[in-house]
Each structure stands twice: as C-alpha cells, then as structure tokens.
GUVOKE-757802 format. One record per residue (C-alpha): x, y, z. Coordinates in steps of 0.2 Angstrom, whole numbers, plus 5000, padded with zeros to 4 digits. Layout:
<atoms>
XYZ...
</atoms>
This chain:
<atoms>
504047995092503348015109501948125104501548005089501447855100500247945112499147995098499047815092498747745109497347885112496547835096496547645099495947675117494447775110494047625098494247495112493347565127495147585135495447395134497147355143498047205136499247105146500047015131500547075114500846955100501646985083501046855071502346815057502246735040500846605039500446615057498946745056497646615061498146615079496746745081495546595080496146555098495646735103493946775109493946935099493147095106493847235095494747245078495647395070496447405053498247475053497747595040496547685052497747705066498747865066500547855061500447655059501347585044500447475032500947295029501347255011501847075012500746925007500146835022500146985033498347045035498647215043497447215058497547235076496547115086495947135104495147005115495446865128496246695129495446625145495546765157497046845149496847005139497847005123498147105107498847025092499647105076499047015061500547055051502147155054503347275045505047235037506547345033506447275015504747355012505647525013505247565031506647615042506847525059505947655069504447635058504547445059504547455078503347595081501947475085502947395098503047555107501147575105500847405112501947445127500947605131499347515129499847405144500647245138502047165150502547025138502947035119502746875110503546875092503446735079504246715062504746605048506546565045507846475035508746345045510646315045510746195059511046025052509945945066508446045060507145995047505846095038504346115049505346115065504846245079506246345087506146445103507346595102508646605115509646745107509946835091511146915080510747085072511347115055509947235048510947385043509847515052509747515071508047565079508847665093510047765082509847945084509348055099508747945114507047995123507247945141505447925143505547765132507147695140508947725143510247775130511247605131510147455133510747295141510447155128511147005139509346925140508346985125507146835127506546805144507246645152505746605163504646605147505846495138505846365152503946375153503846345134504946195135503846125149502246155139503046075123503545925133501845905140501045925123502345805114502945945103504745935098505346105102507146165096508146305104509346415095509946585089509146685076510046795064509146945055509647005038508847145028508047045014507047025003508146904994508346725001510146695006511446634994512346474997513846575004512746675015511946525022513746465026514146635034512646625045513046455051514946505054514446655065513446545076511646555071510446415069509246505057509046665047507646775044507146955040506247025055505947015074507647075080507247265078505547235087506447145102507747285103506447415105505447305117507047285128507347475127505647495136506047355148504747245140505047055142505046955126504746775120505146725102504746575092505246535074504546405061505946325050505146345033506646295023508446235025509946325019511246195014512846295009513346154997511746124988510646234978508846224984507346314976506446424989504946544986503846634997502346524994503346375000503846475016501946515019501446325016502746265028502246385041500446345039500846155043501746195059500446325064499346215075500846175086501446355087499646405092499546275105501246325113500846515113499046485119499646385134501046495137499846645139498646545150499946485162500946645162
</atoms>
C-alpha cells in the first residue's frame, strides 16, 4: 500500500508541477459542479493515475481537479468509490491516502443520504457530527503500516468540531438552514427497506447512506482533520412505502447544490 501511494503521488506531482493542495474535497452524488467554484489549473482522469480505482456510478465523473479558491489551494475528487461497486474498503479509501501525501490538511466529504429524522425534509443540508459504520469491511483490517498511522485509531472526533462550528456560523450568515446529525453507512446498493429505515432511526442515526465513513476512518488513521456534509435526498418513513430511485436522488442533490457550494467555498476561504 505504501509503495502504491507513493507511485500515485509521484505521477500526480509530475503532471501538476508539484502543486501542493491544502484542502481535499470529495464530491458526492449530484455535487460535482462545485468545480465551477475552483479556478482550475490541472485536471487528471482517475484512469490515468497508477493504482486509482475507476468510478462506475452515474453522477460521478472520475476526475481529479487541482486549482485555487481565492488564495487557497484545493484538490477535488469528482466522483468517489463505493463498496457496492465491488471494491474493498482499502481500494475505496486509497485516494484519501494519496490526497494526504499530496499535502492536504483538511478533508471535506459530501454525500447524498436518506433522512430518518422526522424533523428533516428532502433538500435539507446536514453537517455530520458523528457516524455509525455498518459497512461489512473495515479499511484498517489487516496488517497496520505505522508509516500511515497507529494500529488503534481514536475516533472520538471523526469530524472536526472547529470546522463544524465554523460551518454553522457561515450558514447563519448566509441564511442557510443547516441541520446537524449522525450519518449511518450501509453497504448498498439497494435503498433501505421500511424495517431498515426503522432500524437506522432506532440506533440513533439521522440519515443513512452508502459512502463517506471508510474515507473518514482512513483520514483519521493519518491524523487528517475531516468535515462532512450530507444532502437529504429522500425521507425514509418506516411506516409508509415511498418510491425512491437514483435519478430522484441526483435531482434533489442538484437543487441543494448551490447552498452546499456556498458553504464549502466559504469554509475554505475562512479556514
């Protein structure tokens, strides 16, 4: 793993004149247009990067974008990888290790999720304060390489409290209704049954999705700070059948995208 990460980093640096980003952003379903807020300097297709997986999900472009937001240097992943695509969680999180070794000091993750908190509605934006991992493969399982991080990782603060507070301040200033909650990750690719929605709610989560958590675990393994944001693209009522499909998820995420973009942009500018 260490050698593969270094090979990926070496290739990327060779294509970007050793550009050193400060912030890494993983853009989830329907949120890929955030790159319009970046003054783009370099782009690299995932398929050209040694050892990088290839995104197979609609709405995930599969491009690494380097540039600036104001004076801040950023790298954005247009598309991520999921356990349900057939990748294991080490493959899913490989790009996070690469971003860390390119120089980032904050990882910003975004996703679309199904809400189970009855106070939420479709289109709400939720900042992640914590998560519950129920993906049946752990990215740190197996032999630990101390060059990346310790064997046992403290996960008491997976999402940095300073940046959560900063996001709330920005949302208040921009008149954005920002919710806060706990994200639960399942493997997918099926949307949840009514009983599963009920279970997600019962164990204390506010929404459920199929990504993000493995990436954050690996980031914290490397002592990399994280900030997470989720768009509620459907509501899981455990008593009522609701038709949900991926196109509707993308459409709901697209409607919320301007607010998400404003939040992330200002968070970076003011960090």
